[in-house]
C-alpha positions in Angstrom: 50.8 64.3 -49.6 47.8 65.2 -51.6 47.1 61.5 -52.0 47.2 61.0 -48.3 44.8 63.9 -47.7 42.5 62.3 -50.2 42.7 59.0 -48.3 42.0 60.8 -45.1 39.1 62.5 -46.6 37.9 59.1 -47.8 38.4 57.7 -44.4 36.3 60.5 -42.8 33.6 59.8 -45.3 33.7 56.2 -44.5 33.4 57.0 -40.7 30.4 59.1 -41.5 28.8 56.2 -43.4 29.6 53.8 -40.5 28.0 56.1 -38.0 24.9 56.1 -40.1 25.1 52.3 -40.1 25.4 52.2 -36.3 22.5 54.7 -35.9 20.2 52.3 -37.8 21.7 49.2 -36.3 19.3 49.0 -33.3 16.3 49.2 -35.6 17.4 46.1 -37.6 16.7 42.5 -37.0 19.4 40.1 -35.7 20.0 38.7 -39.1 20.3 42.2 -40.7 22.6 43.3 -37.9 25.0 40.5 -38.8 24.9 41.2 -42.5 25.5 44.9 -41.9 28.4 44.2 -39.5 30.1 42.1 -42.2 29.7 45.0 -44.7 31.3 47.5 -42.2 34.2 45.1 -41.5 34.6 44.9 -45.3 34.8 48.7 -45.6 37.5 48.7 -42.8 39.5 46.1 -44.6 39.3 48.1 -47.9 40.4 51.2 -46.2 43.5 49.4 -44.7 44.4 48.0 -48.1 44.2 51.6 -49.5 46.4 53.0 -46.8 48.8 50.1 -47.2 49.2 50.7 -50.9 50.3 54.3 -50.6 51.8 54.5 -47.1 53.3 51.0 -46.4 55.4 51.0 -43.2 54.6 54.6 -42.5 53.4 56.1 -39.2 50.1 56.9 -40.9 49.5 53.3 -41.7 50.0 52.0 -38.2 47.9 54.9 -36.8 45.2 53.9 -39.2 45.5 50.2 -38.1 45.1 51.2 -34.4 42.2 53.5 -35.2 40.4 50.9 -37.3 41.0 48.1 -34.7 39.7 50.4 -31.9 36.6 51.3 -33.9 36.0 47.7 -34.8 36.2 46.6 -31.2 33.8 49.3 -30.2 31.5 48.3 -33.0 31.6 44.6 -31.9 30.8 45.7 -28.3 27.9 47.7 -29.6 26.7 44.8 -31.7 27.0 42.4 -28.9 25.1 44.7 -26.5 22.3 45.0 -29.1 22.2 41.3 -29.6 22.2 40.7 -25.9 19.2 43.0 -25.6 17.4 41.4 -28.5 18.3 37.8 -28.0 20.1 36.9 -24.7 18.0 39.1 -22.5 14.7 37.5 -23.6 16.3 34.1 -23.5 17.4 34.7 -19.9 13.9 35.9 -18.9 12.4 32.8 -20.5 14.8 30.5 -18.8 14.0 32.2 -15.4 10.3 31.9 -16.0 10.6 28.3 -17.0 12.6 27.6 -13.8 10.0 29.3 -11.7 7.2 27.4 -13.4 9.0 24.1 -12.7 9.4 25.0 -9.1 5.7 25.9 -8.8 4.7 22.8 -10.6 6.7 20.6 -8.2 5.1 22.4 -5.2 1.6 22.0 -6.7 2.2 18.3 -7.5 3.4 17.7 -4.0 0.3 19.2 -2.5 -1.9 17.3 -4.9 -0.2 14.0 -4.1 -0.6 14.8 -0.4 -4.3 15.5 -0.8 -4.9 12.4 -2.9 -3.0 10.3 -0.3 -5.2 11.8 2.4 -8.3 10.9 0.4 -6.9 7.4 -0.2 -6.1 6.9 3.5 -9.4 8.2 4.9 -12.4 5.8 4.8 -15.0 6.5 2.1 -18.5 7.3 3.0 -21.1 5.2 1.2 -24.8 5.7 0.7 -27.1 2.9 1.8 -27.9 2.2 -1.8 -24.2 1.7 -2.5 -24.0 -0.8 0.4 -27.0 -2.7 -1.1 -25.3 -2.8 -4.5 -21.9 -3.8 -3.1 -23.3 -6.7 -1.2 -25.7 -7.7 -4.1 -28.6 -7.1 -1.8 -26.9 -8.8 1.1 -26.5 -12.1 -0.8 -23.5 -13.7 1.0 -23.5 -13.7 4.8 -20.2 -14.3 6.5 -21.0 -14.2 10.1 -23.2 -12.7 12.9 -22.6 -11.3 16.3 -24.3 -9.2 19.0 -23.9 -6.0 17.0 -25.2 -7.3 13.7 -24.3 -9.3 10.7 -21.4 -9.3 8.3 -21.7 -9.7 4.5 -19.3 -10.1 1.7 -19.2 -7.4 -0.9 -17.3 -6.4 -4.0 -16.1 -2.8 -4.8 -15.3 -1.6 -8.4 -12.0 -3.1 -9.5 -13.0 -6.5 -8.0 -11.9 -5.5 -4.5 -13.5 -7.8 -2.0 -14.7 -6.3 1.3 -16.6 -7.4 4.4 -19.5 -5.2 5.5 -20.7 -5.2 9.0 -24.3 -4.1 9.3 -25.0 -2.7 12.8 -28.3 -3.7 14.4 -30.5 -0.6 14.5 -31.9 -1.4 18.0 -28.4 -1.6 19.5 -26.8 1.0 17.3 -26.8 4.1 19.5 -23.7 5.2 17.6 -21.1 4.4 20.3 -19.7 1.3 18.7 -19.8 3.0 15.2 -17.9 6.1 16.5 -15.4 3.9 18.3 -14.5 2.0 15.2 -14.4 4.9 12.7 -12.4 7.2 15.1 -10.0 4.5 16.2 -9.0 2.7 13.0 -10.4 5.1 10.4 -6.9 6.3 9.5 -4.7 3.5 10.8 -2.6 1.6 8.2 -0.6 -1.2 9.8 0.1 -4.7 8.4 -1.4 -6.3 11.5 -4.5 -4.1 11.9 -7.5 -4.7 9.7 -8.2 -1.7 7.5 -11.5 0.2 7.5 -12.3 0.9 3.9 -15.4 2.9 4.4 -18.7 3.4 6.3 -22.3 4.2 5.9 -24.5 6.3 8.1 -28.1 7.2 7.0 -30.4 7.8 10.0 -30.3 4.6 12.0 -28.8 2.5 9.2 -25.1 2.2 9.8 -22.5 -0.1 8.2 -18.7 -0.5 8.4 -16.7 -1.6 5.3 -13.5 -3.6 6.0 -10.9 -5.2 3.9 -11.8 -8.8 3.3 -9.9 -11.5 5.2 -10.3 -14.7 3.2 -8.9 -17.0 5.9 -11.4 -15.9 8.5 -10.6 -15.8 12.2 -7.8 -17.4 14.1 -10.3 -19.1 16.3 -11.3 -21.8 13.9 -7.6 -22.8 13.3 -6.2 -23.0 16.8 -9.2 -24.9 18.2 -9.3 -27.3 15.3 -8.9 -31.0 16.1 -6.1 -31.1 13.4 -3.0 -29.0 13.9 -3.2 -26.2 11.4 0.1 -24.5 11.8 3.7 -25.4 12.4 5.3 -24.1 15.6 7.3 -21.5 13.6 4.2 -20.3 11.8 2.4 -20.1 15.1 5.2 -18.0 16.6 5.1 -15.8 13.5 1.4 -15.2 14.0 1.9 -14.4 17.7 4.6 -11.9 16.8 2.2 -10.2 14.2 -0.5 -9.9 16.8 1.9 -8.4 19.3 3.2 -5.9 16.8 -0.3 -4.8 16.0 -1.2 -4.3 19.6 2.1 -2.4 20.2 1.3 -0.2 17.3 -2.1 0.7 18.8 -0.5 1.5 22.1 2.5 3.5 20.9 2.4 4.1 17.2 -0.6 6.4 16.9 -1.1 10.0 17.8 -3.7 8.8 20.4 -3.2 5.6 22.4 -5.8 3.0 21.3 -6.8 0.3 23.8 -8.7 -2.5 22.2 -10.2 -4.2 25.3 -11.3 -7.3 23.5 -8.2 -9.2 22.3 -9.2 -12.8 21.7 -8.9 -15.4 18.8 -12.3 -14.5 17.5 -11.1 -10.9 16.8 -7.9 -11.9 15.0 -8.4 -12.2 11.3 -6.1 -13.9 8.7 -5.4 -12.8 5.2 -4.6 -15.1 2.3 -1.0 -15.5 3.6 -2.2 -16.1 7.2 -0.9 -12.7 8.2 -2.8 -11.8 11.4 -4.8 -8.6 11.7 -6.5 -7.2 14.7 -10.2 -6.5 14.1 -13.4 -5.4 15.9 -12.7 -2.1 17.6 -16.2 -1.7 18.9 -14.9 -1.6 22.5 -11.7 0.4 21.7 -11.0 3.7 23.4 -8.8 6.6 22.5 -6.6 8.1 25.2 -3.6 10.4 25.2 -0.4 8.4 25.3 0.8 10.1 28.4 -2.3 9.1 30.3 -1.6 5.5 31.2 -4.6 4.9 33.5 -8.2 4.8 32.6 -11.5 5.0 34.5 -13.4 1.9 35.6 -16.2 2.9 33.2 -13.9 1.6 30.4 -14.2 -2.0 31.9 -15.8 -4.2 29.2 -14.7 -7.2 27.4 -15.1 -11.0 27.2 -15.0 -13.3 30.2 -11.8 -15.5 30.0 -9.8 -12.7 28.4 -10.7 -9.6 30.4 -8.0 -8.4 32.9 -8.8 -8.5 36.6 -8.4 -4.7 37.0 -11.2 -4.3 34.4 -13.5 -6.0 36.9 -12.2 -4.4 40.2 -9.8 -1.6 40.8 -8.5 -3.5 43.8 -6.3 -5.4 41.4 -4.8 -2.2 39.9 -5.4 0.6 37.4 -6.9 0.0 33.9 -4.2 0.7 31.3 -2.5 -0.7 28.2 -1.5 -3.6 30.4 -5.1 -4.8 30.2 -4.6 -5.6 26.5 -1.4 -7.4 27.5 -3.3 -9.6 29.8 -5.8 -10.5 27.1 -3.0 -11.2 24.7 -1.4 -13.6 27.3 -4.7 -15.6 27.5 -4.8 -15.7 23.7 -1.2 -16.9 23.6 -1.9 -19.8 26.0 -4.8 -20.9 23.8 -2.6 -20.7 20.7 0.1 -22.8 22.4 -2.2 -25.4 23.8 -4.7 -25.6 21.0 -7.6 -25.5 23.4 -9.6 -22.9 25.3 -8.4 -21.7 28.7 -11.5 -23.0 30.3 -12.7 -26.4 29.1 -15.5 -28.2 31.0 -14.8 -31.3 29.0 -11.2 -31.6 30.3 -10.1 -33.5 33.4 -10.4 -31.6 36.6 -6.7 -31.0 36.8 -6.8 -29.4 33.4 -10.1 -27.5 33.6 -8.4 -24.2 33.9 -5.6 -24.4 31.4 -3.4 -21.5 32.7 -3.1 -23.2 36.1 -2.2 -26.5 34.6 0.4 -24.9 32.3 2.1 -23.1 35.2 2.3 -26.3 37.2 3.8 -28.2 34.4 6.4 -25.5 33.7 7.4 -24.9 37.2 7.8 -28.7 37.9 9.9 -29.2 34.8 7.5 -32.0 33.8 6.9 -30.6 30.3 10.1 -32.2 28.9 8.7 -33.4 25.6 7.1 -30.2 24.4 8.5 -28.2 21.5 10.7 -25.2 22.3 8.4 -22.8 20.7 5.4 -24.1 22.6 7.4 -23.7 25.9 8.4 -20.2 24.9 4.8 -19.2 24.1 3.7 -20.5 27.4 6.3 -18.7 29.4 5.6 -15.4 27.6 1.9 -15.9 28.2 2.4 -16.5 31.9 4.3 -13.2 32.2 1.4 -11.5 30.4 -1.3 -12.8 32.8 0.3 -11.7 36.0 -2.4 -10.4 38.4 -0.9 -7.0 39.0 -0.6 -4.8 35.9 2.8 -3.5 36.9 4.2 -7.1 36.9 3.2 -7.6 33.3 5.6 -6.6 30.5 4.7 -3.9 27.9 3.9 -5.1 24.4 7.3 -3.9 23.2 8.9 -6.2 25.8 6.6 -9.0 24.7 7.8 -8.7 21.2 11.4 -8.9 22.4 10.6 -12.1 24.3 8.9 -13.7 21.3 11.8 -12.8 19.1 14.3 -14.5 21.4 14.9 -18.1 22.3 13.5 -20.0 25.3 17.0 -19.9 26.9 16.8 -16.2 27.4 13.5 -16.4 29.3 12.9 -16.9 33.0 9.8 -18.4 34.6 7.5 -15.7 36.0 6.2 -15.7 39.6 3.1 -17.7 40.1 -0.1 -15.8 39.5 -2.0 -16.4 42.7 -5.2 -17.4 40.8 -3.4 -20.5 39.4 -4.8 -22.7 42.1 -7.9 -24.6 41.2 -10.0 -22.7 43.7 -9.4 -19.5 41.6 -10.4 -21.1 38.3 -13.3 -19.1 36.7 -16.5 -20.7 35.7 -16.5 -22.8 32.6 -19.1 -20.5 31.0 -17.1 -18.1 29.0 -20.0 -15.9 28.1 -19.5 -12.5 26.6 -20.0 -9.3 28.6 -20.1 -7.3 25.3 -20.2 -9.6 22.3 -18.5 -8.3 19.2 -19.6 -9.2 15.7 -17.1 -10.9 13.6 -17.1 -12.9 10.3 -15.5 -16.2 9.4 -15.2 -18.0 6.2 
């Protein structure tokens, strides 16, 4: 019994020692905590061996086992709590902060990418000295028109551009504003891209992507056939898609008002791109009709309502009419008004309609027949009788079997043929190569 009391006294002394250990545990480092925990567990095991030697299979032994186990569990809980505060809590905070930083970085990167994209999409403003350097002092001239001359230039990175210099005497800013506002932020495969501009007092310039193949005009009026019928249909589709995008794909409806072969440019792959927006106008897409003051364009392509409101209201159908006249020239390989042709063929649209309606054009290619039928739909006198550009695209994508002959435009008689002089009401500068 005395031995047991001694053991209990020893046990109490041990517990006092352990309490001192625990009181200093929080002040220790993580490695010290682990070392001290091992020491305390060793003391517990020594005490159990001591009790086991003198009181094996006694109630005191099992009471001691329960007591030591409980105390050990409590100690481990305390140690784990201290470790959590010293290690896991900071680790959790660091993980949370890293996650927040990652989310913030993603947000910032997204904004930066957006801003960089906006800067990339918007045309660049150049100083006149830059224009002089880009063109090597206007060394290579590409073309000339009523609004000025066009020169070839090279940007850093060997990027070729075409720079249209506006004539100062005619540059009241209207044509400049029309082009920058209408196509300054347009990016479409069938619309020429405005790379930049220059405006210093009365010196103004427009910088476009360079079209190495020049204008469509020199190909369709060439004595030699330049394109296969399939390629010609593909070019016609590209032009139609570009016009449809201007009419429906932008925030504001853009009406070109001067669709003609001269203003269709071709890239290295002969992809057509609509160019020269000097006459273009911006209108809300829900406003289909325009004032007569918008009536400008080139004779031979200008819609009847652009001349007189008695034919109907000016609208996006005016561009459809111009496209129809362009399509006839592409199909026939000749101008719609040719003073050198025989009298019966002087006004080509009239001759084409007569041939189609009499079924005399038996030997022509199916694509040529389709282009002519679509063109005749587009040049109907009344704007309401013409298809929208989206419908024109559908007709060009289908076969000739799915198309019907349109009603006869009443100007198809010879007495309604316009004069052979296809002079320009508002000449647009363009470049060719």
